[in-house]
C-alpha positions in Angstrom: -102.1 71.5 87.7 -105.0 71.2 90.2 -106.4 73.8 92.6 -109.2 73.8 95.2 -110.9 77.1 95.9 -112.9 78.0 99.0 -115.0 81.1 98.5 -118.0 82.2 100.5 -118.5 85.7 99.2 -121.7 87.1 97.8 -121.7 89.6 95.0 -119.2 92.4 94.6 -115.7 93.4 93.5 -113.9 90.4 95.2 -116.4 88.0 93.5 -115.8 89.6 90.1 -112.1 89.0 90.5 -112.6 85.4 91.6 -114.6 84.9 88.3 -111.8 86.6 86.3 -109.1 84.5 88.0 -111.0 81.2 87.6 -111.4 81.9 84.0 -107.9 82.9 83.5 -106.5 79.9 85.2 -108.9 77.6 83.4 -107.7 79.0 80.0 -104.2 78.1 81.1 -105.2 74.4 81.7 -105.5 74.6 85.6 -108.1 72.0 86.8 -110.2 73.7 89.5 -112.8 72.8 92.1 -114.6 75.6 93.9 -116.6 75.5 97.1 -119.1 78.4 97.0 -122.4 79.5 98.4 -125.6 78.2 96.8 -127.4 80.3 94.1 -124.5 82.7 93.3 -125.3 84.9 90.3 -121.9 84.2 88.9 -121.9 80.4 89.3 -122.5 79.9 85.6 -119.6 82.1 84.7 -117.1 79.7 86.4 -118.8 76.4 85.6 -116.9 75.9 82.3 -113.7 76.2 84.3 -114.4 74.6 87.7 -116.2 71.8 89.4 -118.7 73.3 91.9 -119.5 72.3 95.5 -122.2 74.4 97.1 -122.4 75.1 100.8 -123.2 78.0 103.1 -120.7 76.7 105.7 -122.8 78.4 108.4 -122.5 77.9 112.2 -125.2 75.6 113.6 -125.6 73.9 110.2 -124.6 70.3 109.4 -122.1 71.5 106.8 -120.2 73.3 109.5 -119.1 69.9 110.7 -119.3 67.8 107.6 -117.7 70.1 105.0 -114.3 70.3 106.6 -114.2 66.5 106.6 -115.3 66.4 102.9 -112.6 68.9 101.9 -109.9 67.0 103.7 -111.0 63.7 102.1 -111.1 65.3 98.6 -107.6 66.7 99.2 -106.2 63.4 100.2 -107.9 61.6 97.3 -107.2 64.1 94.5 -103.9 65.5 95.7 -104.2 69.2 94.4 -101.2 71.4 93.9 -102.8 74.1 96.0 -105.7 74.8 98.4 -106.8 78.4 98.0 -109.1 80.2 100.4 -110.6 83.6 99.7 -110.7 85.9 102.7 -111.3 85.2 106.4 -114.4 83.0 106.5 -113.3 80.6 103.8 -109.9 80.3 105.6 -111.7 78.5 108.5 -112.3 75.7 106.0 -108.6 75.2 105.2 -107.6 71.7 106.4 -104.5 70.8 108.2 -103.2 69.0 105.1 -99.5 68.7 104.3 -99.6 67.5 100.7 -99.6 71.0 99.0 -99.3 74.7 99.5 -102.2 76.3 101.4 -102.9 79.9 100.3 -105.3 82.5 101.8 -106.0 85.6 99.6 -106.8 88.9 101.3 -108.4 91.8 99.7 -108.8 93.8 102.9 -107.0 94.4 106.2 -107.6 91.6 108.7 -107.8 92.2 112.4 -107.4 88.6 113.6 -104.9 86.1 112.2 -106.5 83.1 113.9 -108.5 82.4 110.7 -105.3 81.5 109.0 -103.9 78.8 111.4 -103.5 76.2 108.6 -102.4 78.7 105.9 -98.8 78.7 104.5 -98.9 81.9 102.5 -101.1 85.0 102.6 -101.6 86.6 99.2 -102.3 90.3 99.6 -103.6 92.3 96.7 -101.7 95.5 97.8 -98.4 96.1 99.5 -100.2 97.9 102.4 -102.1 94.7 103.4 -98.9 92.8 103.3 -97.3 95.2 105.6 -100.3 95.2 107.9 -100.3 91.4 108.4 -96.6 91.5 109.2 -97.2 94.3 111.7 -99.9 92.4 113.6 -97.8 89.3 113.9 -97.9 87.1 110.8 -94.5 85.3 110.4 -95.2 82.9 107.6 -95.2 83.6 103.8 -96.5 86.8 102.3 -96.9 87.5 98.6 -98.3 90.6 96.9 -100.4 89.7 93.8 -102.9 92.2 92.6 -106.1 91.9 90.7 -106.8 92.1 87.0 -110.0 92.9 85.0 -111.1 92.3 81.5 -109.6 94.9 79.2 -111.9 94.7 76.2 -113.8 97.8 75.3 -117.5 97.4 74.8 -120.3 99.3 73.2 -122.0 101.8 75.4 -125.6 101.4 76.6 -128.1 103.7 75.1 -128.4 106.8 77.4 -132.1 107.1 76.4 -132.8 103.7 78.1 -131.8 105.4 81.4 -133.8 108.6 80.7 -130.5 110.6 80.3 -130.1 113.2 77.5 -127.3 112.9 75.0 -124.6 115.6 75.5 -125.0 116.0 79.3 -122.0 115.1 81.5 -122.6 111.7 83.2 -120.7 110.7 86.3 -120.7 107.1 87.2 -119.8 105.0 90.3 -120.6 101.4 91.3 -120.3 99.0 94.2 -122.1 97.7 97.2 -124.3 100.3 98.8 -122.6 100.5 102.2 -121.5 103.6 104.2 -117.8 103.3 103.3 -118.5 103.6 99.6 -119.7 107.1 100.2 -122.3 107.2 97.5 -124.3 109.8 99.6 -121.3 112.1 99.6 -120.9 111.6 95.8 -124.6 112.5 95.3 -124.0 115.7 97.3 -121.0 116.5 95.2 -122.9 116.1 91.9 -125.8 118.1 93.3 -123.4 121.1 93.3 -122.9 120.8 89.5 -125.9 121.9 87.6 -126.8 119.7 84.6 -124.5 116.8 85.6 -126.1 113.4 85.8 -125.1 110.6 88.2 -125.4 106.9 87.6 -125.0 104.5 90.5 -124.8 100.8 89.9 -125.2 98.3 92.8 -127.4 97.5 95.7 -127.3 97.2 99.5 -128.2 98.6 102.9 -127.4 102.2 102.1 -129.6 102.5 99.0 -132.5 104.2 100.7 -130.3 106.7 102.5 -128.7 107.7 99.2 -132.2 108.1 97.6 -133.1 110.3 100.5 -130.0 112.5 100.1 -130.9 112.9 96.4 -134.5 113.8 97.2 -133.4 116.2 100.0 -131.0 118.0 97.7 -133.5 118.2 94.9 -131.5 116.1 92.3 -133.7 113.0 92.0 -134.3 113.9 88.4 -130.5 113.7 87.8 -129.6 110.6 89.7 -130.2 107.1 88.2 -130.0 104.0 90.4 -129.1 101.1 88.0 -129.3 98.3 90.5 -127.1 95.2 90.4 -125.7 94.7 86.9 -124.0 91.5 85.9 -122.0 93.5 83.3 -121.4 97.1 84.2 -119.0 97.8 81.3 -121.7 99.1 78.9 -122.8 101.6 81.5 -119.2 102.7 82.3 -118.6 103.0 78.5 -121.6 105.4 78.2 -120.5 107.6 81.1 -118.0 110.5 80.9 -116.2 110.4 84.3 -115.9 107.6 86.8 -115.6 108.5 90.5 -114.7 106.3 93.5 -115.3 108.3 96.7 -114.7 105.4 99.2 -113.5 106.2 102.7 -111.8 102.8 102.8 -110.8 100.8 99.7 -107.9 98.3 99.9 -107.5 98.2 96.1 -110.4 99.6 94.0 -111.3 97.0 91.3 -113.9 99.5 89.9 -111.1 101.9 88.9 -109.5 99.2 86.8 -112.8 98.5 85.1 -113.2 102.2 84.3 -109.7 102.4 82.9 -110.5 99.4 80.7 -113.2 101.6 79.1 -110.7 104.5 78.8 -112.6 106.7 81.2 -111.0 109.4 83.4 -111.2 108.6 87.1 -111.5 110.7 90.2 -110.7 108.8 93.4 -110.5 109.4 97.1 -107.1 109.1 98.7 -107.9 105.7 100.2 -105.4 103.0 100.6 -105.5 101.1 97.3 -105.6 104.1 94.9 -102.7 105.8 96.8 -100.6 102.8 95.7 -101.2 102.9 92.0 -102.7 106.3 91.2 -100.7 109.4 90.5 -102.6 112.7 90.8 -102.8 114.5 87.4 -101.2 111.6 85.5 -103.6 108.6 85.6 -106.5 110.2 87.6 -107.4 112.9 90.1 -107.1 112.3 93.8 -109.4 114.0 96.4 -109.1 113.9 100.2 -111.5 111.4 101.9 -114.8 113.0 102.8 -114.2 116.2 100.9 -117.5 116.8 99.1 -116.4 120.1 97.6 -113.1 118.5 96.5 -115.0 115.9 94.5 -117.2 118.6 93.0 -114.1 120.6 91.9 -112.3 117.5 90.5 -115.4 116.5 88.5 -115.9 120.0 87.2 -112.2 120.3 86.3 -112.5 117.2 84.1 -115.7 118.4 82.5 -114.1 121.7 81.5 -110.7 120.4 80.4 -110.8 117.9 77.5 -107.0 117.8 77.4 -106.8 116.7 81.1 -109.6 114.2 80.5 -107.8 112.5 77.7 -104.4 112.6 79.5 -105.6 110.9 82.7 -107.8 108.4 80.8 -104.8 107.4 78.7 -102.6 107.2 81.7 -105.1 105.0 83.6 -105.4 102.6 80.7 -101.6 102.4 80.4 -101.3 101.6 84.2 -104.0 98.9 83.8 -102.2 97.2 80.9 -98.7 97.4 82.5 -99.5 96.5 86.1 -102.9 94.7 86.2 -102.8 92.3 83.2 -104.3 88.8 83.2 -101.1 87.3 81.9 -98.9 88.7 84.8 -101.3 87.9 87.6 -102.2 84.3 86.4 -98.5 83.5 85.9 -97.7 84.8 89.4 -100.4 82.5 90.9 -99.3 79.5 88.9 -95.7 79.9 90.1 -97.0 80.1 93.6 -99.1 77.0 93.2 -95.9 75.1 92.3 -94.2 76.1 95.5 -93.9 73.3 98.1 -95.2 74.0 101.7 
């Protein structure tokens, strides 16, 4: 089986899943070619499983004209079983080629369907996104296939390396520092809990604002900015509670990663978590934007070891049953076999 991927993302949860899927498909014998941006940090992670073509595919660049012709030529020559674009920008590269199924994967809610004019099937990673594209006029195929993450437990990082005492409660979150991730709100929530430390992994435009919030609230000494980490698992493993406070989160890959390390999770009631989380069973849910609510949920888990263990175990069980590599890779392989 042969698949061409078109992926112009940078570094984040969607890119982590792309790496996971490329590896998973490669381990199942799928021959892959991937068109990606130059100089991606994760390029070496997919090289053993995929041929690589690098391009920025920017407007006003030669590749904006030449790359579509190259992709069409390669498809006609190599006759893949599937052409697979990731999100809206990459879907512009999808050729009008009739020889195989053409798939666009969506990890968020699109506002414009014109990107997908040559797409046969939209793969949505939550039912809500699938319902949304139908509501805004999509009449072709829709499949819901979610993400998976690696489930191996890893050794925790040494807390001393992050100037964090042993024995103190550590809350962790991670992602791109953009307003919707609500890291400033989480910082304010932790500020209300004396003695609790906060680790934030990631980078982005909102970093300085979050630093300012920590300084203004007098908790700089309890907040650690970890920067972009290629492997966040040792940091999650060393924390006590994982929190995802996003105002908008179509799925929430980071929750799956926390569950893989058997950590209890507090999440906002954003779109993705409302699909697969059950309050009090596999995590705690808090209203979007409720700073005090996040403080109370974190404090509740700190003070109740039985609840901590219950929701951590429930989360790991959900991960293994609903978001396994085997189930997700098999669903994609069956889709690749489908005729347009």
